[in-house]
Backbone as CSV, one residue per row, in Angstrom:
resi,resn,N_x,N_y,N_z,CA_x,CA_y,CA_z,C_x,C_y,C_z
1,MET,6.248,-3.538,13.608,6.693,-2.921,12.480,8.165,-2.799,12.385
2,ALA,8.565,-2.076,13.465,9.813,-1.510,13.783,11.020,-2.728,13.030
3,PHE,12.149,-2.234,12.624,13.195,-2.913,12.636,13.287,-3.789,11.365
4,ARG,12.283,-3.678,10.345,11.907,-4.368,8.915,12.160,-3.348,8.181
5,PRO,12.536,-3.773,6.898,12.714,-2.781,5.770,11.193,-2.223,5.347
6,VAL,11.266,-1.199,5.250,10.378,-0.460,4.760,10.309,0.266,3.169
7,GLY,9.704,0.491,2.405,9.627,1.069,0.986,8.843,2.264,0.571
8,ASN,9.546,3.183,0.345,9.017,4.591,0.041,8.836,4.621,-1.786
9,GLY,7.558,4.692,-2.129,7.599,4.628,-3.713,7.717,5.971,-4.072
10,HIS,7.726,6.378,-5.576,7.660,7.339,-6.217,6.582,8.136,-5.830
11,PRO,6.686,9.651,-5.664,5.230,10.437,-5.258,4.326,10.602,-6.273
12,GLN,3.240,10.026,-5.979,2.144,10.162,-7.326,1.660,11.389,-7.324
13,THR,1.416,11.971,-8.748,0.782,12.757,-8.906,-0.676,12.721,-9.502
14,ILE,-1.529,13.120,-8.479,-3.126,12.993,-8.332,-3.766,14.395,-8.697
15,SER,-5.217,14.189,-9.084,-5.746,15.635,-9.331,-5.786,16.453,-8.147
16,PRO,-5.467,17.964,-8.561,-5.639,18.475,-7.513,-6.904,18.562,-6.296
17,ALA,-6.811,18.638,-5.233,-8.124,18.442,-3.948,-7.845,19.730,-3.415
18,LYS,-8.645,19.981,-2.199,-8.805,21.192,-1.716,-7.265,20.938,-1.101
19,GLY,-7.111,22.522,-0.935,-5.696,22.932,-0.527,-4.510,22.429,-1.460
20,GLN,-4.849,22.385,-2.633,-3.869,21.791,-3.696,-3.058,20.806,-3.447
21,LEU,-3.453,19.770,-2.497,-2.934,18.583,-2.332,-3.263,17.618,-3.873
22,LYS,-1.877,17.627,-4.262,-2.132,16.919,-5.596,-0.950,15.614,-5.695
23,PHE,0.125,15.388,-4.395,1.007,14.224,-4.386,0.443,13.463,-3.261
24,LEU,0.841,12.274,-3.535,0.807,11.162,-2.446,1.919,10.428,-2.411
25,LEU,2.476,10.594,-0.979,3.695,9.891,-0.783,3.533,8.626,0.339
26,VAL,3.707,7.634,-0.279,3.399,6.056,-0.097,4.739,5.660,1.038
27,VAL,4.246,4.905,1.721,5.364,3.852,2.350,4.696,2.798,2.793
28,ILE,5.346,1.812,2.575,4.847,0.258,2.873,5.830,-0.691,3.911
29,ASP,5.504,-1.295,4.694,6.302,-2.069,5.382,6.473,-3.420,4.702
30,TYR,7.799,-3.948,4.346,7.878,-5.086,3.712,7.097,-6.338,4.057
31,PHE,7.206,-6.544,5.333,6.620,-7.762,6.212,5.217,-7.639,6.121
32,THR,4.729,-7.034,7.047,3.436,-6.743,7.620,2.416,-6.084,6.216
33,LYS,2.748,-5.506,5.326,2.255,-5.038,4.215,1.552,-3.966,4.568
34,TRP,1.626,-3.294,5.916,1.334,-2.175,6.099,1.490,-0.731,5.521
35,ILE,0.554,0.060,4.968,1.049,1.357,4.415,0.443,2.488,4.930
36,GLU,1.140,3.581,5.033,0.962,4.895,5.642,1.345,5.477,4.191
37,ALA,0.222,6.707,4.086,0.286,7.544,3.001,-0.209,9.034,3.243
38,CYS,0.402,9.936,2.375,0.341,11.362,3.344,0.284,11.908,1.620
39,PRO,-1.106,12.803,1.855,-1.226,13.778,0.684,-0.519,14.829,1.126
40,LEU,0.107,15.652,-0.103,0.877,16.800,-0.092,0.794,17.975,-1.312
41,ALA,1.145,19.185,-1.167,0.860,19.774,-2.063,2.192,19.956,-2.792
42,LYS,3.221,19.910,-1.939,4.366,19.765,-2.750,5.263,18.496,-1.862
43,ILE,6.460,18.338,-2.904,7.288,17.126,-2.550,8.615,17.991,-2.134
44,THR,8.819,18.174,-0.984,10.428,18.794,-0.567,11.089,17.743,0.343
45,THR,12.391,17.775,0.341,13.128,16.852,1.378,12.560,17.324,2.747
46,GLU,12.108,18.484,3.063,11.630,18.589,4.394,10.133,17.872,4.843
47,ASP,9.338,17.643,3.513,8.191,17.017,3.855,8.506,15.416,4.001
48,VAL,9.516,15.408,3.280,9.856,13.584,3.358,10.267,13.219,4.727
49,TRP,11.031,14.004,5.282,11.870,13.728,6.672,11.007,13.813,7.561
50,LYS,9.549,14.834,7.635,8.517,15.203,8.728,7.678,13.813,8.552
51,PHE,7.456,13.450,7.071,6.651,12.277,7.005,7.093,11.192,7.692
52,THR,8.491,10.689,7.313,9.126,9.489,8.173,9.170,9.743,9.488
53,TRP,9.440,10.765,10.159,9.360,10.954,11.647,8.042,10.755,12.085
54,LYS,6.995,11.283,11.558,5.621,11.439,12.292,5.093,10.043,12.236
55,SER,4.985,9.776,10.739,3.857,8.744,10.589,4.666,7.229,10.626
56,ILE,6.216,7.014,10.638,6.863,6.030,10.839,7.745,5.586,12.047
57,ILE,8.289,6.639,12.382,9.215,6.544,13.599,8.720,6.569,14.864
58,CYS,7.618,7.721,14.889,7.014,8.068,16.039,6.005,6.889,16.485
59,ARG,5.509,6.325,15.657,4.284,5.329,15.430,4.568,4.042,15.745
60,PHE,5.641,3.559,14.946,5.651,2.166,15.117,7.751,1.791,15.357
61,GLY,8.514,2.782,15.631,9.911,2.734,15.842,10.628,2.889,15.022
62,ILE,11.901,2.615,15.172,13.152,2.836,13.790,13.054,1.698,13.225
63,THR,12.880,1.935,11.957,12.926,0.854,10.970,14.396,0.369,10.738
64,HIS,14.766,-0.834,10.114,16.243,-0.940,9.742,16.717,-0.468,9.051
65,SER,15.966,-0.376,7.762,16.486,0.246,6.509,15.264,0.934,5.637
66,LEU,15.468,1.670,4.894,14.212,2.369,4.061,14.960,2.424,2.465
67,VAL,13.807,1.987,1.718,14.216,1.642,0.130,13.243,3.026,-0.708
68,THR,14.179,3.484,-1.405,13.358,4.871,-1.801,13.871,4.561,-3.682
69,ASP,13.217,5.469,-4.472,13.860,5.777,-5.629,14.632,6.756,-5.505
70,ASN,15.120,7.447,-6.640,16.209,8.222,-6.994,16.034,9.712,-6.817
71,ASP,14.427,10.133,-6.698,14.113,11.274,-6.914,14.839,12.252,-6.022
72,ARG,15.248,13.421,-6.301,16.011,14.414,-5.646,15.725,14.535,-4.288
73,GLN,14.657,14.610,-3.734,14.003,14.977,-2.634,14.375,13.628,-1.451
74,PHE,14.884,12.296,-2.004,15.260,11.341,-1.358,16.666,11.128,-0.794
75,ILE,17.467,11.947,-1.949,19.083,11.777,-1.855,19.706,12.992,-1.320
76,THR,18.980,14.022,-0.851,19.920,15.060,-0.763,20.513,14.975,0.762
77,GLN,21.540,15.515,0.934,22.103,15.315,2.067,21.627,15.563,3.363
78,SER,20.885,16.206,3.497,20.248,16.308,4.787,19.160,15.432,5.201
79,PHE,18.900,14.738,4.164,17.766,13.556,3.968,18.630,12.410,4.623
80,GLU,19.871,12.546,4.117,20.781,11.215,4.484,21.193,11.263,6.121
81,ASN,21.576,12.684,6.238,21.712,12.848,7.658,20.981,12.549,8.761
82,PHE,19.711,12.615,8.364,18.788,12.429,9.089,18.393,11.034,9.556
83,LEU,18.462,10.280,8.582,18.227,8.673,8.518,19.786,8.176,9.021
84,HIS,20.978,8.823,8.817,22.149,8.047,9.664,21.999,8.436,11.365
85,GLU,21.550,9.714,11.396,21.395,9.790,13.038,20.688,8.893,13.568
86,LEU,19.764,8.055,12.590,18.953,7.137,13.332,19.321,5.600,13.297
87,ARG,20.317,5.445,12.686,21.063,4.101,12.166,20.002,3.738,11.131
88,ILE,19.494,4.432,10.350,18.563,3.821,8.969,19.367,3.312,8.036
89,LYS,19.147,2.425,7.545,20.107,2.040,5.974,19.363,2.736,4.827
90,HIS,19.817,3.479,4.033,19.097,4.189,3.070,19.606,3.292,2.064
91,LEU,18.512,2.775,1.226,18.594,1.883,-0.051,18.274,2.581,-1.128
92,PRO,18.459,3.546,-1.629,17.952,4.033,-3.089,18.076,3.160,-3.871
93,THR,17.169,2.834,-4.882,17.321,2.053,-6.380,18.007,2.420,-7.256
94,SER,18.648,1.825,-7.690,19.355,2.227,-9.030,18.509,2.532,-10.186
95,VAL,18.996,3.353,-11.202,17.926,3.544,-12.491,17.664,2.107,-13.384
96,GLU,18.712,1.493,-13.361,18.860,0.381,-14.127,17.948,-0.538,-13.442
97,HIS,17.365,-0.776,-12.299,16.464,-1.603,-11.601,15.707,-0.973,-10.769
98,PRO,14.384,-0.184,-11.211,13.689,0.795,-10.366,12.860,-0.608,-9.673
99,GLN,12.468,-1.823,-10.628,11.673,-2.600,-9.623,11.987,-3.026,-8.365
100,THR,13.217,-2.965,-8.063,13.761,-3.266,-6.790,12.960,-2.921,-5.702
101,ASN,11.924,-1.461,-5.766,11.055,-0.947,-5.012,9.599,-1.262,-5.345
102,GLY,9.437,-2.558,-5.612,8.425,-3.027,-6.497,7.200,-2.880,-5.413
103,GLN,7.360,-3.227,-4.287,6.361,-3.318,-3.308,5.766,-1.886,-2.852
104,ALA,6.700,-1.004,-2.716,6.037,0.371,-2.929,4.910,0.795,-4.079
105,GLU,5.432,0.508,-5.298,4.922,0.816,-6.288,3.640,0.019,-6.359
106,ALA,3.711,-1.022,-5.865,2.238,-1.941,-5.928,1.348,-1.165,-4.984
107,ALA,1.573,-0.600,-3.921,1.080,-0.098,-2.924,0.150,1.222,-3.535
108,ASN,1.193,1.773,-4.393,0.455,2.890,-5.130,-0.477,2.419,-5.963
109,LYS,-0.368,1.597,-6.524,-1.308,0.792,-7.424,-2.698,0.307,-7.199
110,VAL,-2.563,-0.059,-6.033,-3.843,-0.498,-5.101,-4.684,0.859,-4.814
111,ILE,-3.882,1.729,-4.280,-4.615,2.852,-3.648,-5.021,3.584,-5.025
112,LEU,-4.365,3.686,-6.035,-4.912,4.494,-7.126,-5.981,3.656,-7.774
113,GLN,-6.277,2.420,-7.975,-7.432,1.620,-8.333,-8.522,1.948,-7.433
114,GLU,-8.585,1.791,-6.327,-9.362,1.716,-5.456,-10.042,3.471,-5.391
115,LEU,-9.160,4.506,-5.726,-9.518,5.797,-5.685,-10.465,5.749,-7.021
116,LYS,-9.900,5.137,-8.022,-10.722,5.317,-9.287,-12.035,4.817,-9.392
117,LYS,-12.278,3.516,-8.564,-13.563,2.764,-8.284,-14.314,3.689,-7.380
118,ARG,-14.222,4.355,-6.413,-14.949,4.946,-5.715,-15.420,6.476,-6.107
119,LEU,-14.466,7.231,-6.764,-14.561,8.521,-6.869,-15.483,8.849,-8.245
120,GLY,-15.333,8.300,-9.196,-16.050,8.492,-10.281,-15.655,9.881,-10.973
121,SER,-16.473,10.757,-11.081,-15.979,11.761,-11.715,-15.526,12.960,-10.756
122,ALA,-15.859,12.702,-9.555,-15.417,13.532,-8.407,-13.927,13.350,-7.918
123,LYS,-13.076,13.316,-8.887,-11.308,13.231,-8.722,-11.032,14.213,-7.533
124,GLY,-11.367,15.421,-7.255,-10.704,16.037,-6.463,-11.243,15.854,-4.809
125,GLN,-12.078,14.605,-4.694,-12.432,14.456,-3.326,-11.610,13.190,-2.798
126,TRP,-10.290,12.739,-3.240,-9.592,11.772,-3.229,-8.916,11.856,-1.955
127,VAL,-8.601,12.926,-0.989,-7.754,13.057,-0.171,-8.932,12.478,1.299
128,ASP,-10.351,12.879,0.899,-11.150,12.249,1.893,-11.500,10.795,1.823
129,GLU,-11.416,10.430,0.750,-11.528,8.685,0.591,-10.430,7.898,1.012
130,LEU,-9.333,8.680,1.051,-7.663,7.873,1.490,-7.781,7.114,2.536
131,PRO,-8.216,7.556,4.028,-8.235,7.012,4.940,-9.182,5.684,4.849
132,SER,-10.437,5.814,4.263,-11.251,4.433,4.196,-10.652,3.638,3.216
133,ILE,-9.790,4.059,2.445,-9.157,2.836,1.435,-8.028,2.014,2.122
134,LEU,-7.250,3.101,2.848,-6.201,2.374,3.874,-6.746,1.553,4.741
135,TRP,-8.004,1.970,5.329,-8.426,0.976,6.330,-8.898,-0.510,6.065
136,ALA,-9.682,-0.275,4.866,-10.170,-1.674,3.951,-9.039,-2.626,3.683
137,TYR,-7.848,-1.764,3.103,-6.659,-2.824,2.779,-6.000,-3.321,3.956
138,HIS,-6.083,-2.485,5.093,-5.208,-2.926,6.479,-6.346,-4.153,7.127
139,CYS,-7.264,-4.204,6.692,-8.374,-5.347,7.427,-8.559,-6.320,6.295
140,THR,-7.802,-6.470,5.195,-7.906,-7.341,4.389,-6.953,-8.397,4.149
141,PRO,-6.992,-9.716,4.503,-5.888,-10.860,4.319,-5.203,-10.616,3.024
142,GLN,-3.787,-10.684,2.884,-2.790,-10.431,1.828,-2.468,-11.825,1.521
143,SER,-2.422,-12.011,0.348,-2.055,-13.330,-0.726,-0.849,-13.713,-0.236
144,THR,0.299,-13.000,0.127,1.439,-13.558,0.368,1.283,-13.790,1.918
145,THR,1.106,-13.446,2.813,0.982,-13.962,4.427,-0.254,-14.375,4.717
146,GLN,-1.110,-14.544,4.146,-2.506,-14.975,4.247,-3.098,-14.349,5.634
147,GLU,-2.538,-13.102,5.959,-2.799,-12.592,7.182,-3.117,-10.729,6.599
148,MET,-3.898,-10.407,7.947,-4.254,-9.165,7.344,-2.975,-8.168,8.214
149,PRO,-2.799,-6.975,7.274,-1.668,-6.296,8.146,-2.200,-5.642,9.397
150,TYR,-3.231,-5.463,9.692,-3.641,-4.974,10.776,-3.068,-5.697,11.858
151,ARG,-3.649,-7.164,11.706,-3.325,-8.148,12.819,-1.963,-8.321,12.867
152,LEU,-1.185,-8.690,11.746,0.257,-8.636,11.974,0.930,-7.598,12.920
153,THR,0.569,-6.245,12.598,1.174,-5.205,13.214,0.614,-5.037,14.835
154,TYR,-0.576,-5.289,15.058,-1.447,-4.849,16.247,-1.478,-6.218,17.043
155,GLY,-1.346,-7.380,16.330,-1.616,-8.903,17.210,-3.222,-8.672,17.658
156,ALA,-4.084,-8.290,16.777,-5.402,-8.319,17.167,-6.298,-8.016,15.651
157,ASP,-7.502,-8.516,15.878,-8.415,-8.185,14.846,-9.042,-6.927,14.916
158,ALA,-8.930,-5.895,13.917,-9.571,-4.825,13.871,-11.341,-4.946,14.286
159,MET,-11.845,-4.071,15.145,-13.068,-3.803,14.957,-13.791,-2.922,14.070
160,ILE,-14.350,-3.592,12.870,-14.575,-3.135,11.735,-16.042,-2.523,11.925
161,PRO,-16.411,-1.410,10.688,-17.760,-0.598,11.015,-19.042,-1.440,10.990
162,VAL,-19.181,-2.590,10.084,-20.094,-3.199,10.106,-20.567,-4.182,11.149
163,GLU,-19.412,-4.499,12.025,-19.710,-4.914,13.325,-20.534,-4.246,14.488
164,VAL,-20.242,-2.871,14.283,-21.114,-2.075,14.896,-22.512,-1.743,14.352
165,GLY,-22.750,-1.836,13.219,-24.011,-1.762,12.806,-24.730,-3.053,13.119
166,GLU,-24.388,-3.975,12.538,-24.907,-5.612,12.799,-24.909,-6.124,14.241
167,LEU,-24.043,-5.242,15.100,-23.614,-6.058,16.416,-23.055,-7.623,16.261
168,SER,-21.844,-7.766,16.021,-21.222,-8.876,15.903,-21.282,-9.673,17.342
169,HIS,-20.893,-10.895,17.278,-20.942,-11.718,18.125,-20.196,-11.270,19.261
170,ARG,-18.860,-10.993,19.010,-17.833,-10.382,19.898,-18.503,-9.129,20.693
171,ARG,-19.169,-8.528,19.929,-19.717,-7.075,20.531,-20.710,-7.329,21.738
172,HIS,-21.680,-8.197,21.178,-22.954,-8.691,21.577,-22.420,-9.031,23.369
173,VAL,-21.214,-10.147,23.086,-21.239,-10.886,24.356,-19.508,-9.867,24.886
174,PHE,-19.719,-9.174,24.807,-18.387,-8.321,25.171,-18.446,-8.716,26.902
175,ASP,-17.016,-9.064,27.130,-16.803,-8.902,28.564,-15.428,-8.353,28.836
176,ARG,-15.504,-7.221,29.910,-13.953,-6.414,29.750,-12.876,-7.234,30.306
177,GLU,-13.103,-8.040,31.496,-12.288,-8.830,31.913,-11.832,-9.870,31.029
178,GLN,-12.772,-10.532,30.468,-12.516,-11.519,29.182,-11.430,-10.937,27.981
179,ASN,-12.034,-9.687,27.837,-11.129,-9.117,26.768,-10.022,-8.888,26.914
180,ALA,-9.784,-8.430,28.288,-8.071,-8.189,28.823,-7.215,-9.204,28.625
181,GLN,-7.820,-10.320,29.004,-7.255,-11.655,29.226,-7.176,-12.139,27.380
182,GLU,-7.573,-12.119,26.587,-7.567,-12.464,25.503,-6.530,-11.388,24.751
183,THR,-6.781,-10.460,24.843,-5.574,-9.382,24.500,-4.392,-9.632,24.880
184,THR,-4.342,-10.079,26.148,-2.681,-10.396,26.602,-2.397,-11.783,25.921
185,VAL,-3.360,-12.546,25.693,-2.737,-13.828,24.923,-2.437,-13.840,23.645
186,ASN,-3.239,-12.576,22.790,-2.851,-12.597,21.380,-1.592,-11.761,21.480
187,LEU,-1.139,-10.940,22.451,0.167,-10.385,22.395,1.247,-11.398,22.624
188,ASP,0.978,-12.106,23.503,1.961,-13.363,23.577,2.068,-14.206,22.391
189,LEU,1.137,-14.198,21.683,1.359,-15.179,20.318,1.591,-14.304,19.184
190,ILE,1.799,-13.212,19.278,2.156,-12.348,18.148,3.489,-12.629,17.218
191,ASN,4.324,-13.194,18.016,5.692,-13.589,17.323,5.565,-15.018,16.529
192,GLU,4.779,-15.757,16.908,4.001,-17.223,16.423,3.213,-16.856,15.308
193,LEU,2.198,-15.762,15.113,1.746,-15.231,14.026,2.654,-14.919,13.122
194,ARG,3.372,-14.230,13.450,4.356,-13.678,12.691,5.206,-14.733,11.825
195,GLU,5.462,-15.389,12.553,6.513,-16.335,12.078,5.514,-17.377,11.202
196,GLU,4.343,-17.521,11.391,3.751,-18.653,10.525,3.321,-17.617,9.459
197,ALA,3.369,-16.395,9.254,2.762,-15.402,7.844,4.387,-15.441,7.175
198,ARG,5.038,-15.437,7.971,6.832,-15.469,7.247,6.626,-16.811,6.301
199,ILE,6.476,-17.706,6.913,6.420,-19.371,6.355,5.489,-19.101,5.145
200,HIS,4.443,-18.383,5.205,3.484,-18.588,3.994,3.804,-17.385,2.947
201,LYS,4.691,-16.075,3.178,5.387,-15.411,2.448,6.316,-16.102,1.672
202,GLU,7.428,-16.822,2.370,8.330,-17.622,1.647,7.661,-18.638,0.794
203,ALA,6.665,-19.292,0.909,6.122,-20.098,0.224,5.475,-19.574,-1.128
204,TYR,4.758,-18.469,-0.785,4.299,-17.790,-1.998,5.342,-17.331,-2.985
205,LYS,6.426,-17.015,-2.413,7.595,-16.472,-3.508,8.101,-17.530,-4.176
206,LEU,8.370,-18.712,-3.307,8.796,-19.997,-4.195,7.822,-20.442,-5.276
207,ARG,6.396,-20.283,-5.027,5.339,-20.795,-6.017,5.487,-19.605,-7.239
208,ALA,5.570,-18.322,-6.887,5.762,-17.074,-8.061,6.913,-17.615,-8.810
209,SER,8.068,-17.885,-8.082,9.354,-18.254,-8.810,9.368,-19.329,-9.828
210,ARG,8.546,-20.125,-9.441,8.338,-21.697,-9.992,7.615,-21.066,-11.646
211,ARG,6.333,-20.443,-11.182,5.396,-19.968,-12.238,6.479,-19.012,-13.602
212,TYR,7.299,-18.014,-12.608,8.066,-17.175,-13.614,8.995,-18.161,-14.269
213,ASN,9.494,-18.974,-13.879,10.819,-19.911,-14.581,10.083,-20.780,-15.349
214,THR,9.094,-21.304,-15.326,8.556,-22.581,-16.152,8.044,-21.722,-17.514
215,VAL,8.247,-22.339,-18.702,7.986,-22.149,-19.686,6.683,-22.722,-20.248
216,SER,5.778,-21.660,-20.257,4.429,-22.442,-20.365,4.338,-22.937,-21.999
217,THR,3.914,-24.202,-22.152,3.682,-24.658,-23.586,1.943,-24.451,-24.107
218,GLU,1.251,-23.773,-23.280,-0.102,-23.451,-23.618,-0.450,-22.550,-24.353
219,ILE,-1.338,-22.807,-25.556,-1.563,-21.916,-26.666,-2.549,-21.240,-25.913
220,SER,-2.728,-19.515,-25.992,-3.606,-18.612,-25.505,-5.128,-19.028,-26.139
221,THR,-5.994,-19.103,-25.316,-7.111,-19.141,-25.977,-7.593,-18.129,-27.111
222,PRO,-7.882,-18.315,-28.141,-8.254,-17.700,-28.843,-9.661,-16.770,-28.589
223,ARG,-9.313,-15.612,-29.254,-10.834,-14.805,-29.001,-11.505,-14.157,-30.640
224,SER,-12.567,-14.250,-30.381,-13.524,-13.739,-31.938,-14.264,-12.956,-31.469
225,PHE,-14.332,-11.987,-32.163,-15.359,-10.695,-32.461,-16.115,-10.941,-33.331
226,ARG,-17.589,-10.647,-33.491,-18.484,-10.315,-34.356,-18.861,-8.988,-34.546
227,VAL,-19.449,-8.529,-35.302,-19.918,-7.290,-35.614,-20.943,-6.873,-34.508
228,GLY,-21.084,-5.866,-34.042,-21.877,-5.660,-33.062,-21.486,-5.872,-31.506
229,ASP,-20.487,-6.487,-31.355,-19.765,-6.981,-30.039,-19.301,-5.572,-29.352
230,LEU,-19.560,-5.337,-28.157,-19.187,-4.440,-27.381,-17.588,-4.432,-27.025
231,VAL,-16.829,-3.300,-27.252,-15.728,-3.220,-26.715,-15.175,-2.406,-26.154
232,TRP,-13.979,-2.250,-25.191,-13.252,-1.137,-24.576,-12.294,-0.903,-25.354
233,ARG,-11.929,0.685,-25.110,-10.810,1.430,-26.158,-9.779,1.710,-25.151
234,LEU,-8.695,1.413,-25.454,-7.438,1.725,-24.453,-7.221,3.211,-24.568
235,LEU,-7.136,4.129,-23.727,-6.745,5.686,-23.515,-5.479,5.708,-23.620
236,GLY,-5.014,6.220,-24.792,-3.644,6.816,-24.831,-3.380,8.071,-24.229
237,GLU,-2.291,8.867,-23.735,-2.029,9.953,-23.174,-2.886,11.028,-23.766
238,ALA,-2.836,11.135,-25.214,-3.668,12.097,-26.168,-5.130,12.265,-25.477
239,ARG,-5.601,11.093,-25.285,-6.859,11.158,-24.922,-7.405,11.286,-23.456
240,ARG,-6.431,10.898,-22.575,-6.601,11.063,-21.344,-6.876,12.795,-20.769
241,ASP,-7.857,12.755,-19.702,-8.063,14.438,-19.259,-6.772,14.547,-18.394
242,SER,-6.105,15.211,-18.753,-4.738,15.489,-17.860,-5.273,16.080,-16.762
243,SER,-6.123,16.743,-16.357,-6.437,17.582,-14.845,-6.788,16.404,-13.991
244,GLU,-7.112,14.977,-14.366,-7.295,13.966,-13.309,-5.895,13.355,-13.080
245,GLY,-4.820,13.763,-13.626,-3.551,13.051,-13.461,-3.729,11.586,-13.084
246,LYS,-3.355,10.791,-12.212,-3.396,9.527,-12.096,-4.635,8.616,-11.884
247,LEU,-5.487,9.542,-11.482,-6.936,9.032,-11.308,-7.838,9.000,-12.964
248,ALA,-7.034,9.312,-13.969,-7.719,9.279,-14.977,-7.991,7.812,-15.643
249,PRO,-9.207,7.580,-16.049,-9.584,6.489,-16.373,-8.237,5.688,-17.965
250,ASN,-7.945,4.158,-17.666,-7.335,3.748,-18.552,-8.048,3.126,-19.814
251,TRP,-9.626,3.154,-19.584,-10.148,2.492,-20.819,-11.259,3.432,-20.944
252,ASP,-11.909,3.294,-22.392,-13.102,3.933,-22.666,-14.103,3.126,-23.229
253,GLY,-15.547,3.613,-22.751,-16.350,2.616,-23.593,-17.388,2.126,-22.621
254,PRO,-18.128,1.227,-22.956,-17.950,0.338,-24.173,-18.276,0.921,-25.446
255,PHE,-18.011,0.543,-26.484,-18.219,0.853,-27.950,-19.039,-0.209,-28.419
């Protein structure tokens, strides 16, 4: 994970949890798609550099660059000095082009969507659910790389809980010596694995670019409604429960 660009998204304000934790600071590695996220009661420059030091540098090494938005905690001189000492290039997004840090914002969206699905009305428990959401994400192949973030980061498949409960084949036939040999082979092949993922990623970007640049001549499928059909209503800011923050539902119904 080290030496590749990482993105740090705009801190999300979420429903207050135990300890008054209501902010979520998220960072994503642009290549492996590995996500680190930290619940916080407040967002200060000190919180940001502690998170960067403990959750990124001390675990994965010094990254090549860090992309952030222009929130004040990311652009203070003390944070700039911290990054400069480690020779990390700081790339704050411009106000005119906030989409530059789109991957971090996409990571925020994934986390928030999963929290909404799991919590229901218990929005204050989002901190407890966060680790399992990140775990599930890290063990899911991504559309861009066709690989799991866990495997691209560590060079091996994770042992997931279902394999413990159902006793998977690799647990049933586990051999310590063979496992050590296979682990060594996996580590030897990790560069090849990452190169293959890079090719998939470039191909995905090319396909996405072609779709974006192609003017579709297809007419959208008309939708008709009849009296008595159930529909969902989009909730505006006035109808949302402000105490739920980002975890408030977007739709209400059906009616």
